[in-house]
N, C-alpha and C positions, 0 to 999 in steps of 0.2 A: 573343265577342259576336255575330258575324255568322252563325256556323254554324246556329243554330236558325232564324234568319230565312230563310236560304237554303233550309233543309230545308222550311220552311213553304210557300214559294213554289214550290219545285221539285215538291212533291207535287201542285200544281195546274197549273203552267205546263208541266211536263215538259221544261224547258230549263234546264240549270244555269247557262249563261252569262247568260241573261236574269234568272234568279233572283238571281245574284250582283250584277248591276247594280241590280236593284230593291232588294236589301238595302242596298247603298251609299246609295241615295236615302232609304230609310226611316231609316237611321242618321244621315244628314246633316241631316235636317230638325230634329230636336230639338237637335242640336249647334249649328246656326246660330241657333236660337231662344235658346239659352243665351248664346251670344256676344253677340247683340244686347241681351239683358237686362242682362248684366254691363257691357257697354260704355255703355249709356244711364245706368245707375245710377252707374257710376264717373265719368262726365262731371259729373253733378250733385255728386257727392261731392268731387271735386278742385277744383271752383270755389271751395270755402271754404278751400282750403289757405293762401292768403296770410294770411287772418285767423288761421288756426290757428298759422301761423309766428309772427305777432306775439304771440299769447297765450303761445306756448311761450317766446319770448324774455322776456316779462314775468315768467313763472313762474320762469325760471332767474335773472333779474335780482333778483327778490325773495328767492329762496333764497340768492343770493350776498350780498345785503345782510345777511341774517340770520347767515350764516356769518362775515361780516366782523366783525359785532358780537360774536359768541360767541368766535371765535378771534383777534380783534384783528388782522386782516389789513389791508393797505393796499387800499382800495376800487379805486383806479385800476389796480393791477397785476392783481388778480383779474378785473376787468372786461375789461381788454385780453386776458388769457389766454382768457377765455370767447369774446370776439368773434372772435379769430383762429381758434380751434378750431371754433367753431360754423359759421363760413363754410366751413371745409374739410369738415365733416361733411355739410353740405347739398350740397356738390359731388359727394359719392360717389354718391347715387342718379342724378344727372344723367349721370355717367360710365357707370353701368350701363345707363341708357336708350340712350345713344349706342352702346354695344357691342351692345345688343339689336337696334337698327335695322340695324347693320352686318352682323349675322349672319342677317338676314332671308332672304337668298338661300340660305344653307345649310339653314335651317329648311324652306323650300319644297322643296328637293331631298330632304330626309329624308322629308317628308310624301309626296312622289311615290313614293319607293322603298317606303315602308310600304304605300301603296295597291296598288302592283304586286305586292309579295311576298304580301300578304294575298289578292289576287285569285287568284294561282296556287296558293296553299295551299288555298283553297276549291275551286278547279277540280279539283285533283288529290287531294282529301282521301280519296276512296274508294280510290284507288290506294295512297296511303301506308298506309291502314288495312290493306288486303289484304297489302301487303308485310310489315308487322309480324306479321300473323297467320301468314303463310307461313313465318316464321322460327321458329315454335314447333311443337313436336311435336303431332300431332293430338289426343293425349289431353288436352292442356292448353288447346286453343283456345277451348273454350266458357268456360272460366274467364277467359281473356284478354278475350274479347268482353264478358263481364259487367263486367270491370274497366274497359274502355274506355267502356262504357255508363254506369257509375257516375261516372267522371271527367267525362263530358259532362254528366250530370245535375247533378253538383256545381258545375261551372263555370257552367251556366245559372242554377242557383239562386243562386249567389253574385252574378252580375252583376245579375239581376233584383232580388234582395234588396237589394243596395247602392243600386240606383235608387230603390226604395221608401223605404229608410231616408233617403236624401238628401232626398226630397220631404217626408217626415214631419218630419225635423229642421229643414228650412228653414222649414216652416210653424210649427212649435212655437217655435223660437228667434225667428223673425221676429215672431210675435205677441207673445211676451214682451218683445222689444226695443221694439215699438210701444207697449206698455203703459207701459214705463219712460220712453219719450220719446226714444229714440235715433233720430237722422236716418237715413233709408234703411234701415229695420229689416230688410226682406226681402232686401236686398243682403247684409247681414251674416249673416242667417240661412242663406241658401242657400250663401254662401261657406263658412260653418262646416260645413254639410252635406256639401259636396264635399271639404273638408279632412279630414272624418272618415274618408275612405277610407284615409288614412295613419294607422294607430293611434298614439295617444299624441302623436306629433309634430304631426299635423294638428289634433288636439284642442287642444293648447296654443296653436298659432298662431291657431286660430279664436277663442279667448277673449281673447288678448293684443291682437289688432288692434282690436276694438271698445272694449275697456277703455281702451287708450291713446288712441284717438280721442275718447272721452267725457271723459277727463282734460283734453283740450285744448279741447274745445268747450263742455263743460257748465259752467253757472254754479254748480252745487252739487256736493258731494262724494258724495251718496248714489247718484247715477245710475251712476257708474263701478263702484262696489262692488255695486250691484244687478245689473249685467251679470254679474259673477263669480258671484254667488249663483244667478242664472238658469241659467248654464251648468252649474254643479255639479248643480243640480236636474235639468236635462234629461239630463245625462250619466248620472245614476242611473237615470232612467226608460229611457233608451236601452239601457244595459248590462244591466239586470235584467228588462226587459219587452219592448222593441221588438225588439232583435237576436235574443234566444232564440226569439221567436215566428216571426220572418220567416226568419232564417238557419237555425235548427235546430242541433242539437248537433254535427253532422258538421263544421262550419266553425269551431267554437270551438277556438282554440289557446291554450295557457297563455302568460302574459305573457313568461316568460323566452325562449321560442322566438320570440315575436313580435319582441322587442327584438333578439335575435341576427339574425333574418331582416331586420329593418330596417337593421341595421348592414351586413350583407353585401350587401343590395340596393343601399344607397346607395354602398357602395364599388365595386360592379361597374357599376351602371347609373344612379347618381344618383337624381333624383326618381322616374324611371320605375321603378327597382328597388324603391324604398320603396312605391310603389303596388302593385307586383306581388308583394311579399313575402308578404302574407297569403294570396292565392289559391294561390300556389305551395306554401306550407306545407300548405294544406288538401288540395291534390292529392297531395302527397307522403305525407301521413298516410293517404289513401285507398289509395295504392299499397302502402305498408308493410303495411296491414291485409290485403292479399291474399296475403302470404307468411308462412308460419309463423315463420320465423326473424326476421322484422322486425315481427311483431305487437306485441311489448313496446315497441318504439321508437315505434309509432303511439300507444300508450297514454301513453307518456312525454311526448308532444307535446300531449295533451289538456288542456283547462282543468279546474280543480278537482283538480289532481294531488296536493295535500297530503292530500285525502280518500281517495285511491286508492293510498296507499303500500304497502299490504299485498298488492295484486293481483299484484305481480311475483313474490313468493315463493309465494303461494297458487295461482296459475293458470299461471304461465309458468316455473316452475322445472323444466324438462325439456329434454333435448338438442335437440329440434326447435325450441325457441323461443330458442335461444342464437345470436345473429347472428354471433358469432365463428366458429361452425362453418362459415360461408360461406368463411372464409379458412384455417382450420386444422381438421385432424381432431381430434376430441375427445380421442383418446388420444395425440396428438402432444405433443412437448415444447413447441412454440410455443404450443399451446392452453393447456397447464398454466400457462405463465408468464403 
């Protein structure tokens, strides 16, 4: 994210250290603006939680009365069971909040380390690049430089594209929720926009949160279901029009690899890994495209795979495109097996 900003300032200031510090400042301003926006919106949102709690209890109580009548249960026993468990459920978020505050010091330490590591990576970026190039035979260096340039371009396009998509989705969803009559519509809209960075998982959370909130605060049933219809409609527009135009085909990965990437990312690095899964897959696909033996694997990762099933036998059925040849000689027993 910061490398293009550093390059922009370094071309004019001629000082990498000052350019890095300026890039930090440029990146921090929108970040703090977002924090202030979500903080102010969430304050207004959570002021209504006590009444929401009461309504939730009344909904559950009414549902229990209905079940008691249908299943012929004793009202007092089912009511006591609900009261005991409902209190313990409410205690769970409070416990999480307490643990969150207690880990604040660790969070600050991690942020400081990330800032320092990022600073030195930016400061030594040219040295790292030259080191990698020096490890390659001269005949292949231009190809490697082109690959590194492609990866840089892909990363910049992904980050800028995601930023534009977040803004567009925030405005579209926020406007739709405002028309439906959802409180704090642009809070929910931009929250859904940022959650969209995590494919599938973020989208589901983005719709479940406002839907659940409207179930609790709305006096009518049409509004919560209108929220779901709105999200489905926006998702179709985003998936078929917005993302292809902004992101381009190079970043489109098929759903199977995305889900596998999310699983591995979450297993290795938690939420951060899920956020990084898609750009890492896009970069890997670009790297695979640069090597003959791995080109078929890059096509295997692309979206619309079911329509390209014949490409592997038509175009890649040759020894140079078989990635097993990286490990085995084609005539060896291991390769034949």
